[in-house]
C-alpha positions as CSV (number, residue, x, y, z in Angstrom):
1,M,22.8,-20.0,9.9
2,E,21.9,-17.6,7.1
3,V,18.3,-18.7,7.4
4,A,18.3,-18.1,11.1
5,C,19.9,-14.6,10.7
6,S,17.3,-13.6,8.1
7,A,14.4,-14.9,10.3
8,V,15.6,-13.0,13.4
9,A,16.2,-9.8,11.3
10,G,12.7,-10.0,9.8
11,I,11.0,-10.4,13.2
12,C,13.0,-7.5,14.8
13,A,12.3,-5.2,11.8
14,R,8.6,-6.1,11.6
15,V,7.9,-5.5,15.3
16,L,9.7,-2.2,15.4
17,C,8.0,-0.9,12.2
18,H,4.5,-2.4,12.7
19,P,2.9,0.9,13.9
20,L,4.1,2.6,10.7
21,D,2.7,-0.3,8.6
22,T,-0.7,0.0,10.3
23,V,-0.8,3.7,9.5
24,K,0.1,2.9,5.9
25,T,-2.7,0.3,5.6
26,V,-5.3,2.7,7.0
27,A,-4.0,5.5,4.6
28,F,-4.5,3.1,1.7
29,T,-7.9,1.7,2.6
30,G,-9.6,3.8,5.2
31,F,-11.2,2.0,8.1
32,A,-13.5,-0.9,7.3
33,G,-17.1,0.1,8.0
34,E,-16.6,3.8,7.4
35,H,-18.9,3.4,4.4
36,D,-21.8,1.5,6.1
37,V,-25.0,1.8,4.2
38,R,-28.4,2.3,5.7
39,P,-31.5,1.5,3.6
40,A,-33.0,4.9,4.1
41,A,-30.0,6.7,2.6
42,R,-28.2,4.4,0.2
43,P,-25.8,6.3,-2.1
44,S,-25.7,5.9,-5.8
45,A,-23.0,3.9,-7.4
46,A,-21.3,7.0,-8.7
47,A,-21.3,8.5,-5.2
48,V,-19.9,5.3,-3.7
49,L,-17.0,5.2,-6.2
50,Q,-16.2,8.8,-5.5
51,E,-15.7,8.1,-1.8
52,A,-12.0,7.8,-1.1
53,P,-10.1,6.8,2.0
54,R,-7.7,9.1,3.7
55,S,-4.3,9.2,2.2
56,S,-2.5,11.5,4.7
57,F,0.0,9.7,6.9
58,I,-0.5,12.2,9.7
59,S,-4.3,12.2,9.5
60,S,-4.4,8.4,9.5
61,A,-2.1,8.2,12.5
62,R,-4.2,10.7,14.3
63,S,-7.4,8.8,13.5
64,I,-6.0,5.6,14.9
65,W,-4.8,7.4,18.0
66,V,-8.2,9.0,18.6
67,R,-10.1,5.7,18.1
68,E,-8.0,3.3,20.0
69,G,-4.9,4.8,21.4
70,I,-1.5,3.2,21.3
71,T,-2.9,-0.3,21.0
72,G,-4.5,0.5,17.7
73,F,-1.1,0.8,16.1
74,Y,-0.3,-2.8,17.0
75,R,-3.3,-4.5,15.6
76,G,-2.1,-7.6,13.6
77,V,1.4,-7.5,15.1
78,G,1.1,-11.1,16.2
79,V,0.6,-12.6,12.8
80,A,3.0,-10.1,11.3
81,A,5.8,-11.0,13.7
82,V,5.3,-14.8,13.6
83,G,4.9,-14.8,9.8
84,S,7.9,-12.6,9.1
85,A,10.3,-15.3,10.3
86,P,9.6,-17.8,7.6
87,G,8.7,-15.0,5.1
88,V,11.9,-13.0,5.4
89,A,14.0,-16.2,5.7
90,L,12.5,-17.6,2.5
91,Y,12.7,-14.2,0.8
92,L,16.4,-13.4,1.5
93,T,17.8,-16.9,1.2
94,T,16.0,-17.4,-2.1
95,Y,17.5,-14.2,-3.4
96,D,20.9,-15.0,-2.1
97,R,21.0,-18.5,-3.4
98,C,19.5,-17.5,-6.8
99,S,22.0,-14.7,-7.2
100,T,25.0,-16.8,-6.1
101,S,23.9,-19.7,-8.4
102,W,23.4,-17.4,-11.3
103,K,26.9,-15.9,-10.9
104,A,28.5,-19.3,-10.4
105,F,26.7,-20.7,-13.4
106,G,27.8,-17.8,-15.6
107,D,31.4,-17.8,-14.3
108,A,32.0,-21.5,-14.3
109,K,34.3,-22.6,-17.1
110,R,34.0,-26.3,-17.6
111,T,36.3,-27.8,-20.2
112,K,34.9,-28.9,-23.6
113,D,36.8,-32.2,-23.1
114,A,34.5,-33.1,-20.1
115,A,31.4,-32.1,-22.1
116,T,32.6,-34.1,-25.1
117,S,33.4,-37.1,-23.0
118,E,30.0,-37.1,-21.3
119,S,28.3,-36.7,-24.7
120,S,30.2,-39.6,-26.2
121,R,29.2,-42.0,-23.4
122,S,25.5,-41.2,-23.6
123,G,24.8,-40.5,-27.3
124,D,23.2,-37.5,-29.0
125,G,20.6,-36.7,-26.2
126,P,23.1,-35.4,-23.7
127,A,24.8,-33.5,-26.5
128,V,21.6,-31.5,-26.9
129,S,21.3,-31.1,-23.2
130,T,24.9,-29.9,-23.0
131,A,24.3,-27.4,-25.8
132,V,21.3,-26.0,-23.9
133,V,23.4,-25.7,-20.7
134,E,26.2,-24.0,-22.5
135,S,23.7,-21.6,-24.1
136,L,22.3,-20.7,-20.7
137,R,25.8,-20.4,-19.2
138,T,26.6,-18.0,-22.0
139,V,23.5,-15.9,-21.3
140,A,24.2,-15.9,-17.6
141,A,27.8,-14.8,-18.2
142,S,27.0,-12.1,-20.6
143,A,23.9,-10.6,-18.8
144,P,24.5,-7.3,-17.0
145,A,24.5,-7.5,-13.2
146,G,21.4,-5.5,-13.1
147,V,19.5,-8.2,-15.0
148,R,20.7,-10.8,-12.5
149,F,19.5,-8.7,-9.5
150,F,16.2,-8.0,-11.2
151,V,15.4,-11.7,-12.1
152,C,16.6,-13.0,-8.7
153,G,14.5,-10.4,-6.9
154,L,11.5,-11.5,-8.9
155,A,12.2,-15.1,-8.0
156,A,12.6,-14.4,-4.3
157,E,9.1,-12.7,-4.3
158,T,7.5,-15.5,-6.2
159,V,8.7,-18.1,-3.7
160,S,8.1,-16.1,-0.5
161,C,4.5,-15.0,-1.5
162,V,3.4,-18.5,-0.5
163,V,4.0,-17.4,3.1
164,W,3.4,-13.6,2.8
165,V,0.0,-13.5,1.3
166,P,-2.0,-15.2,4.1
167,I,0.0,-13.1,6.6
168,D,-0.8,-9.9,4.8
169,V,-4.5,-10.7,4.3
170,A,-5.0,-11.3,8.1
171,K,-2.7,-8.5,9.1
172,E,-4.3,-5.8,6.9
173,R,-7.8,-6.8,7.8
174,L,-6.9,-6.5,11.5
175,Q,-5.2,-3.1,10.8
176,S,-8.1,-1.6,8.8
177,Q,-11.0,-2.6,11.0
178,P,-12.4,0.1,13.4
179,P,-12.9,-0.6,17.1
180,T,-16.7,-0.1,16.7
181,L,-17.1,-2.8,14.0
182,R,-19.6,-5.4,15.3
183,A,-18.1,-8.3,13.4
184,R,-14.5,-7.4,14.2
185,Y,-11.7,-9.9,14.5
186,T,-10.4,-10.3,18.1
187,G,-6.8,-11.1,17.2
188,S,-4.4,-12.7,14.8
189,V,-5.5,-16.3,15.4
190,D,-9.2,-15.4,15.3
191,A,-8.7,-13.6,12.0
192,L,-6.9,-16.5,10.4
193,R,-9.5,-19.0,11.7
194,R,-12.5,-17.0,10.6
195,I,-11.1,-16.2,7.2
196,L,-10.3,-19.9,6.7
197,T,-13.8,-20.9,8.0
198,N,-15.9,-18.4,6.1
199,E,-13.9,-18.0,2.9
200,G,-11.8,-21.1,2.7
201,L,-8.2,-21.3,1.7
202,R,-9.0,-19.1,-1.2
203,G,-9.8,-16.3,1.3
204,L,-6.4,-16.6,2.8
205,Y,-4.8,-16.3,-0.6
206,K,-7.1,-13.5,-1.7
207,G,-5.2,-11.2,-4.0
208,Y,-2.3,-13.7,-4.5
209,W,-1.8,-12.8,-8.1
210,S,-2.2,-9.1,-7.5
211,T,0.3,-9.4,-4.7
212,L,2.7,-11.1,-7.0
213,S,2.0,-8.5,-9.7
214,S,2.7,-5.8,-7.1
215,F,5.6,-7.1,-5.1
216,G,7.2,-9.0,-7.9
217,P,8.2,-5.8,-9.8
218,F,8.8,-4.1,-6.4
219,S,11.3,-6.8,-5.3
220,A,12.9,-6.8,-8.7
221,V,13.4,-3.0,-8.7
222,Y,14.3,-3.0,-5.0
223,F,17.3,-5.4,-5.4
224,V,18.6,-3.7,-8.4
225,F,18.9,-0.4,-6.5
226,Y,19.8,-2.1,-3.2
227,E,22.9,-3.6,-4.9
228,Y,23.6,-0.3,-6.6
229,F,23.4,1.7,-3.4
230,T,25.4,-0.9,-1.6
231,S,28.3,-0.6,-4.2
232,V,28.1,3.2,-4.0
233,L,28.1,3.3,-0.2
234,E,30.9,0.7,0.0
235,A,33.0,2.8,-2.3
236,C,32.4,5.8,-0.1
237,Y,33.2,3.7,2.9
238,G,36.5,2.6,1.4
239,A,37.5,6.1,0.5
240,S,36.4,7.7,3.8
241,S,38.9,8.3,6.5
242,L,36.1,8.4,9.0
243,F,35.9,4.6,8.9
244,Q,39.6,3.8,8.7
245,G,39.7,3.0,12.4
246,S,37.1,0.3,12.0
247,H,39.3,-1.7,9.5
248,R,40.5,-4.2,12.1
249,V,40.0,-7.3,10.0
250,R,41.8,-8.0,6.8
251,G,41.0,-10.5,4.0
252,T,43.3,-13.1,2.4
253,D,44.6,-10.4,0.1
254,G,45.6,-8.1,2.9
255,A,42.9,-5.6,2.1
256,P,40.9,-4.3,5.2
257,L,37.4,-5.6,5.6
258,P,34.6,-3.5,6.9
259,S,33.5,-4.0,10.5
260,S,30.1,-5.3,11.4
261,S,29.0,-1.8,12.3
262,A,30.1,-0.5,8.9
263,K,28.2,-3.3,7.2
264,F,25.1,-2.5,9.3
265,A,25.4,1.2,8.2
266,V,25.8,0.4,4.5
267,A,22.9,-2.1,4.6
268,L,20.7,0.5,6.3
269,G,21.3,3.1,3.7
270,A,21.1,0.7,0.7
271,G,17.9,-0.9,2.1
272,A,16.2,2.5,2.6
273,G,17.3,3.9,-0.8
274,G,16.3,0.8,-2.7
275,N,12.9,0.8,-1.0
276,V,12.2,4.4,-1.8
277,V,12.9,3.9,-5.5
278,A,10.9,0.7,-5.7
279,S,8.0,2.2,-3.8
280,L,7.7,5.1,-6.2
281,C,7.8,2.8,-9.2
282,T,5.2,0.3,-8.0
283,N,2.8,2.3,-5.7
284,P,-0.3,1.9,-8.0
285,L,0.1,-1.9,-7.9
286,E,0.6,-1.9,-4.1
287,L,-2.4,0.4,-3.6
288,V,-4.8,-1.8,-5.5
289,K,-3.4,-5.0,-4.0
290,T,-4.0,-3.7,-0.5
291,R,-7.5,-2.7,-1.3
292,L,-8.2,-6.1,-2.9
293,Q,-7.0,-7.9,0.3
294,V,-9.1,-6.0,2.8
295,Q,-12.4,-5.7,0.9
296,R,-15.0,-8.3,1.9
297,T,-16.9,-9.9,-1.0
298,V,-19.2,-12.3,0.9
299,L,-21.8,-9.6,1.5
300,C,-23.1,-6.8,-0.7
301,R,-24.9,-3.5,-0.2
302,Q,-28.0,-4.7,-1.9
303,A,-28.4,-7.7,0.4
304,A,-28.1,-5.4,3.4
305,A,-30.7,-3.0,2.1
306,A,-33.1,-5.8,1.3
307,A,-32.7,-7.2,4.8
308,G,-33.7,-3.7,6.1
309,A,-30.7,-3.5,8.4
310,P,-27.6,-1.3,8.5
311,M,-24.4,-2.7,7.2
312,S,-22.2,-3.8,10.0
313,S,-19.6,-5.8,8.0
314,S,-16.4,-4.4,6.6
315,L,-17.5,-3.2,3.1
316,Y,-15.7,-0.4,1.4
317,A,-16.7,2.3,-1.1
318,Y,-14.8,0.3,-3.8
319,R,-15.2,-3.2,-5.0
320,Y,-12.6,-4.5,-7.4
321,E,-12.6,-7.7,-9.4
322,G,-8.9,-7.8,-9.9
323,L,-5.7,-5.8,-10.3
324,R,-6.5,-4.5,-13.8
325,D,-10.1,-3.7,-12.8
326,G,-8.9,-1.9,-9.7
327,L,-6.4,0.2,-11.6
328,A,-9.1,1.2,-14.1
329,Q,-11.7,2.0,-11.5
330,M,-9.2,4.2,-9.5
331,A,-8.1,6.1,-12.5
332,K,-11.7,6.7,-13.6
333,A,-13.2,7.5,-10.3
334,E,-10.4,9.2,-8.5
335,G,-8.0,10.4,-11.2
336,V,-4.6,9.1,-12.4
337,C,-2.8,10.9,-9.6
338,A,-4.8,8.8,-7.1
339,L,-2.7,5.8,-8.1
340,W,0.1,7.4,-6.0
341,K,-2.2,8.0,-3.1
342,G,-0.5,7.1,0.1
343,V,3.0,6.8,-1.4
344,G,4.4,8.9,1.4
345,S,2.7,6.7,3.9
346,R,4.1,3.6,2.2
347,I,7.7,4.9,2.1
348,A,7.4,6.1,5.7
349,S,6.4,2.6,6.8
350,T,8.3,0.3,4.5
351,A,11.7,2.1,4.1
352,P,12.5,1.8,7.8
353,N,11.4,-1.8,7.7
354,A,13.6,-2.6,4.7
355,A,16.5,-0.7,6.1
356,L,16.3,-2.5,9.5
357,T,15.8,-5.9,7.9
358,M,18.9,-5.7,5.7
359,G,20.8,-3.9,8.5
360,F,20.1,-6.6,11.1
361,F,20.7,-9.3,8.5
362,E,24.1,-8.1,7.6
363,L,25.0,-7.4,11.3
364,L,23.9,-10.9,12.4
365,K,25.8,-12.5,9.5
366,S,29.0,-10.6,10.3
367,K,28.7,-11.6,14.0
368,L,27.7,-15.2,13.7
369,M,29.0,-16.5,10.3
């Protein structure tokens, strides 16, 4: 049931927030094809690197509206909605199971008699194994809660990236292509099919390690602050007379339990707060990751110039070889401050999604479980 709740929560949040995500992608990357090169006027490498996509959330939204109208905001919504079900389910359940197992592992107090008995039946080998287990149990028990949230968030992202990366590659290419692009993708299925045909499985997982390098730290920081804000808001909730009327259900100890609406409100606030902090901390990684995913590497400017034809494929003013190279190129060509380009757009698009995902997840759990 927990898996189903997380899947439904992910779909609802993704569909509602997809227009904001489209604007964020365009703010990060610009529109594909905006930097088309004609042989007669091919810019120098320095000039190319100095070209930067728009970073204003408002200007990016206006540009999408002028080019395509309301439908432009929903490019890639199909693959995002379908993929968010397994992606969010894997993400939240992995975090929850990892966190629960860590806590149970640290809190479990097995008697030494049982360990000694097992060791005596099997010889010295299990004794070593038991010693290792006991050491890990000690570490788990003594580690601060923040360490548990950090590690479990990182684990959740590592597992769910197997689903998220192909979704993000197709979605962000659909979002960043302009309506005038000759070789544009016609939809989510077409994007997945053509990427797989032209670039292989590697194309679908383009930027996997940069994605993990970006969202791994993001999820780790996010869950640390999500749990922190949850505890703060729950404390405020318990002390607030505003919510006293909603304490209709009581636990086994007689203490009032929060209603489903109160859980929804707490999860909304904690999800948004955790997202804002994590976005500020990891924006440089996310910016380069997004650019890596949408840039096309199968064609180059020199090939187009040699053919004597204008570029009609989705090439950008930047061409990164990896996460480290992207960070270095951005800092050199656009300045260190450019690494936080689009952070407002990112927060505006991802904070509502994170808030609604956690809010719907807690609401559905309280109603159905």
